[in-house]
C-alpha positions as CSV (number, residue, x, y, z in Angstrom):
1,X,47.4,1.3,-20.9
2,X,50.3,1.8,-23.9
3,X,49.2,2.5,-27.5
4,X,50.1,-0.6,-29.4
5,X,51.3,-0.7,-33.3
6,X,48.0,-2.5,-33.8
7,X,46.0,0.3,-32.5
8,X,47.5,2.9,-34.7
9,X,46.4,5.3,-38.2
10,X,49.0,5.8,-40.7
11,X,50.1,8.6,-39.1
12,X,51.3,6.8,-36.2
13,X,48.9,7.7,-33.6
14,X,46.0,5.9,-32.1
15,X,43.1,5.7,-34.6
16,X,40.1,7.3,-33.4
17,X,37.8,4.1,-33.9
18,X,40.1,2.8,-31.3
19,X,39.9,5.6,-28.9
20,X,35.7,5.6,-29.3
21,X,35.9,1.8,-28.4
22,X,37.7,2.2,-25.6
23,X,35.3,5.0,-24.3
24,X,32.1,2.6,-25.1
25,X,34.1,-0.4,-23.5
26,X,35.4,1.7,-20.5
27,X,32.2,3.2,-19.9
28,X,30.1,-0.2,-20.0
29,X,32.7,-1.4,-17.5
30,X,31.9,1.6,-15.0
31,X,28.4,0.8,-15.2
32,X,29.2,-3.0,-14.5
33,X,30.9,-2.0,-11.5
34,X,28.3,-0.1,-9.9
35,X,25.4,-2.9,-11.1
36,X,28.1,-6.2,-10.7
37,X,25.5,-8.2,-8.0
38,X,22.5,-7.7,-10.0
39,X,20.1,-11.0,-10.6
40,X,19.3,-11.5,-14.3
41,X,15.8,-10.0,-13.9
42,X,16.4,-7.0,-12.6
43,X,16.8,-3.2,-14.4
44,X,20.5,-2.7,-15.8
45,X,21.0,-6.4,-15.7
46,X,22.4,-6.4,-19.4
47,X,24.3,-3.1,-18.7
48,X,21.9,-1.4,-21.8
49,X,22.4,-0.4,-25.1
50,X,24.1,2.9,-26.5
51,X,22.0,5.6,-27.0
52,X,24.6,7.9,-28.0
53,X,28.1,8.0,-28.1
54,X,30.5,11.3,-28.6
55,X,34.3,11.8,-28.5
56,X,35.7,15.2,-28.7
57,X,39.5,14.6,-30.0
58,X,41.8,16.5,-28.4
59,X,45.5,15.6,-29.0
60,X,47.4,12.6,-30.9
61,X,47.9,9.6,-28.7
62,X,51.5,8.6,-30.5
63,X,52.6,4.8,-30.9
64,X,54.2,3.1,-27.6
65,X,53.2,6.0,-25.5
66,X,51.2,5.2,-22.2
67,X,47.5,6.8,-21.2
68,X,45.7,7.1,-18.4
69,X,41.8,6.5,-18.6
70,X,39.6,7.7,-16.1
71,X,35.6,6.9,-16.5
72,X,32.5,8.6,-14.0
73,X,29.1,7.6,-13.9
74,X,27.4,11.1,-13.8
75,X,24.1,9.8,-13.6
76,X,22.6,6.4,-13.2
77,X,18.7,6.3,-13.3
78,X,16.1,3.5,-13.3
79,X,16.3,4.1,-17.5
80,X,19.3,6.2,-18.4
81,X,22.7,6.3,-17.1
82,X,25.4,8.7,-18.5
83,X,29.2,8.3,-18.3
84,X,32.1,10.2,-18.8
85,X,35.6,9.1,-19.8
86,X,38.8,11.1,-20.5
87,X,42.2,10.2,-21.6
88,X,45.2,11.6,-20.5
89,X,48.8,11.0,-22.2
90,X,51.4,10.5,-19.6
91,X,55.4,11.5,-19.3
92,X,55.8,7.5,-19.4
93,X,54.3,4.3,-17.7
94,X,54.5,5.8,-14.1
95,X,54.7,9.2,-15.0
96,X,52.4,12.4,-14.9
97,X,49.5,13.3,-16.9
98,X,51.1,15.7,-20.0
99,X,47.4,16.6,-21.5
100,X,43.8,15.6,-22.3
101,X,43.8,13.4,-25.7
102,X,40.1,12.5,-25.8
103,X,36.8,13.1,-23.8
104,X,34.3,11.0,-24.1
105,X,30.4,10.8,-23.3
106,X,28.4,8.0,-23.2
107,X,24.6,7.8,-22.4
108,X,23.2,4.4,-22.5
109,X,19.3,2.9,-22.1
110,X,18.4,0.1,-20.1
111,X,17.1,-2.7,-22.1
112,X,16.5,-5.5,-19.7
113,X,13.4,-7.2,-19.4
114,X,12.7,-5.8,-15.7
115,X,12.6,-2.5,-17.9
116,X,9.9,-3.2,-20.0
117,X,7.1,-4.5,-17.8
């Protein structure tokens, strides 16, 4: 992904709120990919709600630079899921990783109808 001007803060790098939004959304996509074939009445059918979201900011991501984002589902239980997300600055669009810029952890709680029974 490339850091666009609309993602930037006044310092010309990706805004921390944008980084947190990316962590929030992409970790939810990782959960979805594990559960994509579920019926609406089964646990995790609505992908849960956030219990906690934490992000550690390690380095700036300048506008127009490229990042590689990696998410891993650490634990997927009947009520709680934990997913990590790491963002890396790249040399170029197809280049190698230079450094880790952010690391996040997202814990979600199942809010589907079946989980309340």
